[in-house]
N, C-alpha and C positions, 0 to 999 in steps of 0.2 A: 586853944590848948591842944586840941587833937591834931591840928596841922603841925604844930611845933614838935609834938612827939614823933609824927611820921617823918618830918624832915630830919630830925636828929638821928632816927634809926637808919635812914638811908645814908646819911653822912658817915655813920659808924661802919656800915657795911662796906662803903667805898674805901675807907681808910684801911680796914682789915684786908680787903682784897689786894690793895697796893702793897701792903707789907708782905703778904704771902708770895706775891709775884716777885718782889725783890729778893726774897729768900731763895726761890727757885733759881733765879738768875745767878745769885751768888754761888749756889751749889754747883751749877753748870760750869761757871768759871773756875771754881776750885777743882772740879773734876778734870777739866782740861789741863789745869796746872799739874794735877797728880800724874797724868799720863806721861810715860817716858818720852823723851825728845824724839826717839826713833818712831814711835807710834804716832806721835803728833805730826811728824813729817809725812808719814804714810797716809794718814787720814786727811791731810790738808788737800782740799780740792777733789777728794774721792767721792764718786757718785755711785752708790750701791744699786741704783736702779738701772744702770747700764752694765751689760755683760762685758767681760774682757774681749779684746779684739773686736770691738763693736763694728768697725769698718774694715776689718782685715780677715774675713773668713770666720768659720765656726770655731768655738772653743772646744777642745777635746777634754773629756772627763773620764779618768780611769777609776775603776771601781774594784773593790775586793770585799769579800764577806767572811765573817767568822761566825759559824753556827754555835752559839753557846748551848742551846738545848732545843729539843722538840718535845714540847710538853704533852700534847694530846693529839691523837689522830682519830677523828670521828667518822665512822662509816654512815651514821645516821644523817649528819649534816654535810658529809663529804667535804671535810676541810681538815686542816692541821694548824696547830698553834706553835710558833717558834719564836725564840728570842735570838736576835742576830746583832752583830756589830757591823754596821755599814760604814765603810771607809771610802771617801771620794777624794780624788786628787785632780787638780787643774792648775794651770799657770795663769796668773794675772799680772801683766807687765806693769801695772800701776803700783804693785806692792813690792817691787825690787828695792833692796837696800844694801848698803855696804856692810860687809862682815862675813864671817865664816861659820856662824852659829845660827840655828833656827830659833824663832821666837814662839814660845808656848803661851797662848793667851787664855784668858778666862772664857768659858763657853758663852757667857752672856754678851761678849763682844761680837758674836756672830751677827747680831742685829745691825752692826755697822758695815758689814761686808756683803758683797754679792755671793750667793750660793746657788747651786743648781736646783731646779724645781723638780727633783726626783720624787716619784711616787711608786708604790707597789701595786701592780695590777692584780685584780681579783681579790683584793684585801677586803675582808668583811669588817674587821675592827683592828685598829692599831693604836698604840700609844707610845710616847717617849718617856722613859723612866726619869723621874725627877727627885729621887731621894739620894743624898740630901739636897743636891742641886740637880738641875737638868744635866743628864749624862751626855754632854757634848764636848768635843775636843776641837780646838782650832790651833793649828801650827803653821807658821809662815816661814819659808826658807828664803835665803838671800836672793835666789834667782826668781822670786815671785811665785814659786809653787806653794799652793795652799793645801793642807791636809785637813779634812773635815770628817770627823767620826761621830757616829750616833749609836746609841743602844736602844733598840726598838723591839717590842713584842707585838707580833702581828698574827692574825688569824686569816689564813689564805684558803680560798676554795681549791679543791683538788677533785677532778672528775675521776671516779673510780669505776672499774669494771669488776663486779662482784659475782660473775658467773662461776668462778672457780673458788669462791670463798669456802673454807679458810685456807685453801692451797693456792692463793692468788699472789700476784705481784702487782704493785701499784707504782706508777710513775707520776710523781708530782713535780710541779715547777714553781719557781719564784721568779717573777718577771719584774724588771725595773724599767720604767719609761720616764721620759721628760713630759711634763704636763703642758707647758706653754711654748717651749722652744722646739722648732722642728729641726730637721737634719741640716738646714742651712745655717742654723745658729749654734747648735750643740751636737757633738758626736760622742757617743759612749763607747768604751772598750774595756775589756778585762785586763787588769794590769799584768797578770802572769798566766793567762790562759786558764786551764783547768786547775792550776795551783792557786788561783785567786780565791778559791773557796777552801777553807780549812775548818777543822773541828769535827767533821763527820767520822773520821777514822777512830776517834776516841769516844764517839757518842754511843750511849747505851740506851736502847729503847725497851719498853716492857713487852711489846708484842711483835716488834719488827726488827729486822736487821737490814742495814744499808748495804745493798749489793753493789751498786755502781752509781756514779755521778759524773756529770760533765757540764760544760758551759757552752753557750752559743751566742752569736750576735745576730740581731734581726732588725727589722723595721716595722713599726706599727702604722698601718694605713687607715686614716680616718677621713672624714669629709673635709676637715680643716687642713689636711696635709699629711706628710710623712714624718714620723717621729722616731728618734732612736730608741732601741729596745735591747736590753740584755736579759738573757734567760739562763737560769740555773736549773738543770734537770737532776733529779735524784730518784733512784729506784729502790723501793722498799719491798722486802720479802717477809711475809707473815710467818711467824713461828707457829707450827702446827701442834706442838707437844701439848699445849694447854687445851686445845680442842679435842685431842685424842683422849686425854684424861677426863675432860668435862662432858663430852658428848658421845664420841665414837665408842668408847669402851662401855659406858652404861647402856647405850642402845643395843650393842651387840650382846651384852649379858642378858638383857631383857628378851632378846630373840631366843637365846639358849634356854632361858627359864621357861619360855612357852613350850619348848619341846619336852619338858618333864611330863606333861600330860600324856604323851605317847606311851609311857611306861606305867601309867595308872590304869586300873581295870575300868572297862567301859561301864560297869555297873555303879562305879563311884561317881555319880552325876554331880553332886555338890563340889567335890574336890576338883574335878576337871573344869567345871564352869567357873569356879573361883579363880583358878590359875589363869584361864583365858581372859576373863573380864579384868582382873587385876593388872595383867601385863598390858592389855589394850589401854586402860586408863592411865597407867604410868607412862606409857609411850606417848600418849597424847599430851600429858603434862610436860614431858621432856621436849617435845616439838614446840609447844607454846613458849617455853622458856628460852629455847634457842632463837626464836624469832624476835624476842623483845629487844635485843641489842642490835638489830639490823633494820634498815629502812623498809617500810612496807610498800615496796615497789613491785608491781606486777611484771615489769619487764625483766626482772632478775630472777631466774631459776637457779639458785645457788647449789653448789656441790653438796653442802651439808643438808639442804632440803631434799636432794635426791637420795642421799643415804638414809635419812630419817624416814622418807617415804618407803624405801625398800624394807627397812626394819619393821615399819608398821604393817606392810603387806604380809610379811612372813608371820608376824604375830597374829594378825587377823586370819590368815590362812590356817594357822594351827587351831584357832577357835572354830572355824568353819569345818575343819577336818573332823572334829569330834561330833559336830552336829550331823554330818553325813554318816559317820560310822554308827552313831546311835540310831539314826533313822533306819539304816539297813538292818541293824540288829532287831528292831521292832517288827520289821516286815520280812524277816528271813523265814522261809518255809521250814516247819519242823517235821518230825517223823510222821505225825498223824496226817498232815495234808500233802505229804510227798506222793502218796498213792493217787490222790485226786489230781495232783499236778501231772502224773504219768498218764492217767486216764484221759485228761484233757488233751495232752499231746497226741495220744493214740487216736482220739476222735478226729483231731485235725488232720492226722495222716490219712485216716480212712476217707475223710472228705476229699483230700487231694487225690487219693486213688480213684474215688468215684468220678472225679473230674476227668481223669485220664481214661477211665472206662467209657465214659460218655463220649469223649472225643473219638475213641476207637470205633464205637458203634456208629457214630456219625460218618466216619470215614468209610465203613463197610456199606452203609446205606448210600453213600455217594457213588460207590463203585457200581452198585446195582442200577442206580439211575444212569450211570454212564452206559451200561449195557443196553438199557431200554432206549436211551437216546440214540445209541448206534443203530438200533433197529428202526426207530421212528425217523422218518425223513424230515419231520417238522420240528423235532426237538433241537436243543443246543448241541453244539459240537462237543465231542469227547475231550478235546484238548483244553477247551475253556473250563469244563467242569473239573478236570484234573488239576489245572493250575490253581483254581479257587480252593480246592481241597488242600493242596500243599501250603498255600498261604495261611489257611486257618490253623493247620497243624503247627506251622512254624511260630505263629503268634502265641498259641497256647503253650508251646514249649518254652518260649522266652518268658512268659508270665510266670510259669512254674519255677523257672530258674531264678527269677528275681525274688519270688516269695521265699524260696529255700535259702537264698543268700541272706535275706532279712532275718529269718528265723535263726540262722547260724550266728549272725552278728549279735542278735539279742541274747543268745546263749553265752557268747563270749563276754559281753558286757555284764552279764549277771554275776554278782559276787556270791560265790558258793559259801564263803565264810567271812562275815564282816570283821572278824578279829584280824584278818590279814591286812586290813587298811592301816592299822597302827604299825604293823610290821614293815609295811612299805614306807610309811611316813618316817619311821626312825632312820631310814637310809636316804630317802629322797630329799627331805627338808635340809639336813646338814650339808649334803653334797651340793644342792642347788645354792645354798647360802654361800658356800665357799667359792663356787664358780662366779657368782654375781660379785662377790668382793674382789676377786682377781680382776675381773673386767673393770670394775669401778676404779680401783686404785691405779691400774695400768693407764686408763684413759686420762684421769685427772692429774696424774703425776708426770706423764711423759708426752701428753698431747695437748 
């Protein structure tokens, strides 16, 4: 009984499979009958696995692009995402037919034709739109020319130089190559030169403006051979207005805010410390926020980093200025110890005079020795003693001169009134900041 059930089940499966196979065959026959006679004639004997002019040189493929949109340009990932219409034209002598009108076919019939194996170089992620059907276009002309159009969204790598960010210009490329056919089989060319790419003139980007674009033809050299390559170059200039309002103006205002402490009395310690610490912390937060949208690459010292570093240095310098001024105020000599300071200076001057007197007595004693030596035949010569005395006097004179210069320098460096530090800072800090800004903007905008 068990064997009978197994045999019956196998027989049923065999009958069902034959019925399904016959249904598929009938559908294929009906599909061929539905095709127009012209298409049936074209497809008869057509082999999509062989390229056109298989034995008569390479097939030339003309290309054109229509940039529908550039969605995102990422500095972190160094890439851009664009939606393009890629159009390819080539001539296939096997598809010639009589008539004066082109044939527009359903995109799904592309599976029956030979098409170039074009791919986008440096593409990280790409996809073909398929709503409501795959966005493909096939059009065949009487002379055998085939137009094949695709709607593609692709994310392409773009090497960026961010040293002048956000006053930078980036040149990105879109490269098209043949994957399997080398230059002996397929040749690529732009159909209308630079006019082969359209859509950029009317394109509006959030952070960039398209400055220039052009096309070029090249060859890709690999281990497996030389392959045709088409390159589309476009230059993007960043709009700086957003960064001026977002970063440059707030950081400059923080620097100006730190200068308010110069007009506050030095006795108001909490007020001046509060302004200094608050501006330093706010500037640190602003610097950290500016770095979050950029790649953490040590090789890039960006223009915005330089400016934020300058602003932070001025703010920190204003805080240090008050520390120095307050320190000088605490150690400034008052009226009670000015007398002691004068007495100390008088004592040092007397000591210096004593050194001079000692040197003078030594010189007179030396003269006496010279007279004695002149009388004594065994003593040293008078010329030697005289030369030695002159050398000692010159050395002592030089030492005194150096000491006096050091004392004068210390007197000049000594601040008579610590309140003058704020007065000097009120002029020096703004003037220095203006000069640094002129140098900064001149360098990054014109060099």
